[in-house]
N, C-alpha and C positions, 0 to 999 in steps of 0.2 A: 455122464460128469455133466452137476448141474453149469447153466450162464451166472456166470459172478455177477453177482449184485451190483455191483460198477462198474465202470469201464470209462475207457480214454479212444479218444476218436477225435482226426482234423473231419474237419466238415466247410461246406460252402456253402451260405444261406442263402436259400432260392424263395420262401413264400414267407411272411410273416402277415401272425392272424388275431388280433384282440380276445381274448379272454377274460373275464370278467370285467374286477376297475383295476387289475396292473398286473395282470398275466397273461403271454403270449405264447401263441401257438408256434413253432418252427415246422417248417420243410427243410431240412439240410439233405446234402449230398456227399456222400465219406467215402474213401477208398475204396474200404472193405469190405460195409455195411450199406451200398446202395445210398436208396431213396430210405429218411424214417425222416419220424414227425414225432419232438417233443416238446414237452413245455419249461417254457423260461418263467419263474416265481415271481415274481415282483419286479420285471425289467422294465417296469413302462415306471415305476415311479423313479424320479429326480432323484435320490441319493441310491437306485442300485446300481452295482459295482463291474454289470454282465451286462448294462445296456450298451454300452458303446463299443458292446466285443461282438451283439449282433445283428449287428445290422443287415440289412438286403445287400448278400454281394461282397460279404465279406468272406475270407479265409482266416477260420479260425481254429485254434486250438477246445478239445471241449475235455469236463466232468461227466459224464453222466449215472444216473441211479434207474435205475428199472422199475419201473411204476405198473402196476395193475392192465391198467388201457395201453399209457403214455411215458414215455422215457423224460425221466426230468432233470432236467442243465442247472448242476450243480458249480460247475466251476467257466469262465470257460475268457480265454485270452487272443488276441488281434493276431494274428499271424500276416496278412497285407488287408487292406484297408480299397487299397487298387485309387490311390487319392482324386487319377488324371481324371476318370472314369465319373468321379461326385464334381468334378468341378465342367464340366461338357455334356451338353444335355443329348448332343447326339449317341457320342461314347456312350454312357451312362445306357442310353435307351436301346443302343445296338447292346447290349450286354443283360440286360434287361429281359432281350427278345432269344438270348441263348439261351438262361435259366430259366423261359416260360415252355422252351423244345421237351429241357434234359426233364420238368418237372411233368411232361403231357404223354412223354416215350415211354419215362422208368416204372417199375412198376415200386410197391416197399420191397427193402430188406429184398432187394438182388443186387447181387454183390455184381459192379462191372469196372474193373480200376482203368480199362481207356478210355471211359467216358468221364468218370472222372480227372485224370491227366486230360485229357481231349481240352474240359472246359478249364480247367485252372489257364491250360497254356492263353486260351483266348481271351479268358480274361486282362489276363497280362500283356497278350500282344494285341489290344483293344486299347489297351494306355499307351503303348508305346508307336502303333500305325498312324500313317497320313491316310489308310485307305482299309477303312472298317468292311466296307459292307467286301472288300475278296476276304479279308480274314473269312466274317461270316459266310460265305460260298465255301470256303474250306473247312470251315466246324459245318455244318451242313454235311455237308457229304460223307467226311468221316464218321460226325455221329448216327448216322444211315449204315455205314457199313458195318462198323462197330452192335447196332441193330438191329443186320441181319438183312433191313433193305437194298445195301450196294448196287446202286442201279449198271444196268450191262450198259458201259459205252463199246466196246472192239468188235461186236458180232449182232448181228440182225438176232431178236430177239426169235423170228417164227422159226424162220429157215436157217438161221446160223452159219453163215457163211459171212466171212470177213466183210466188213462197212467199206464202202467206198466213198469219197471226198464229191460226195453229194448232195441233193438233196435229201433229206435224212428224217425220219421225223421219230420224238423219243413217246414211248406211251408209259404215264404213269398208273394206270393196271396193271401195264405187267413188267414196269419198272426197270424199264429198258428202251437198249432205239431199237426200232425196222427200218428194212430198206425198202426204198424207192417200188418195189414189187410185191410187197405185204404191206403195205401200209393200208390193204381197206379190208386188212383181217381185224382192227380193230381201229376203234370209233373213238376211244378218249384218248387222240394222239396228237402232237402240234409241231409246226415243222421245230427245228431244231438247226441253226447254221455250223458252217462246217468252222467255223471260229468259235463258238460255242462248244461243238464236240470236244477240239482241243483244249481248249481252256479246260476244261473238268475233268476230261483225263489229267491234267499236268495238275491240279487240287485234288484227283485221287488216291494217285502214286507217287505225291512229296511229302518232304514233312513242312514245316512252318517256316524257317529258313530261307528252303525255296522255293517255293509259293507264295515268298512276302515280294518275291522280286519282277514277279507277272505283271504286264504291265495291258490293261483292256481301258478301252475308252469306253466313253455312255450309252454305246447302243449296246453293246456289248454286255456290259451290266445286267441292264435292265433286261434285255433277251433271259441272260444263268439266276436270277434273281425272280424273272414272272416261268420256270423254266420248275425252279427249286420249290416257289408256293406253289407250285400246282402240282404237286408228287405230294410231297407236307404235306396238304389239308389232303388229297385224296387218302395216305395211310393211316391220317391221324382223326377222317371222318368228321372235322370241325375246323375253323377258319382256329389258324393262329392273333389273338389277342388284339398280340401287340406290334401287329405290320399297318393296321389302319395307324395306330399312331406313326408309325414314322414314316407312313406316308404322307401324312398331314407333315408332319417336322421337315420333311426332304419337301416340299407345297409352297414352305412358310422360308423354306431357304434361310 
């Protein structure tokens, strides 16, 4: 059966690129179609009816017509614009980081509803929370789990023995933790504190409501961030561009 020429979907806008004098190519993440690219014709014109509904990080309802190369957005309606993100540079920067991860980790037209739901929930939580960095750590760990990169946090990667509360190491190439006896078998590893291991387990096994109750100090927050950055960079084989911007914002207070 031939695919319908016109279809509806919800979507979150991940990226926007100018095309010609008035159009844009949008990268969207959808609940049932995965990531897709589509053209919004005339959206940059001042009188465009769609322009305000297709801003970056907008959750919207779309009507699309199938095109020869890229599908064309014919109608758009905002479901949520996440206004608190737009009024706060730090919150919006964290949200853009999540969008970059979704864009880099996912392939076009590969459905993954759990990622869509996680992404949408994360944007809502970033609007409400006073601890955006904890929200980001939760997002990273669960995104990696949905992609098949869930780190092993309970048993040693090499000898498979249960991890003891001691000086363990996190292996980015192995995707998990090594016990002290196996530390020499993996060069790309770094120390992981007992508190960091406990926090990662807690975030990995909780929903957002439970995870939001976790309290961590600045030192532990930086350790978790460092561990996740190294692991994500290893998997992607490149830097996440928005990381440098987040570091600059933090330094400037």
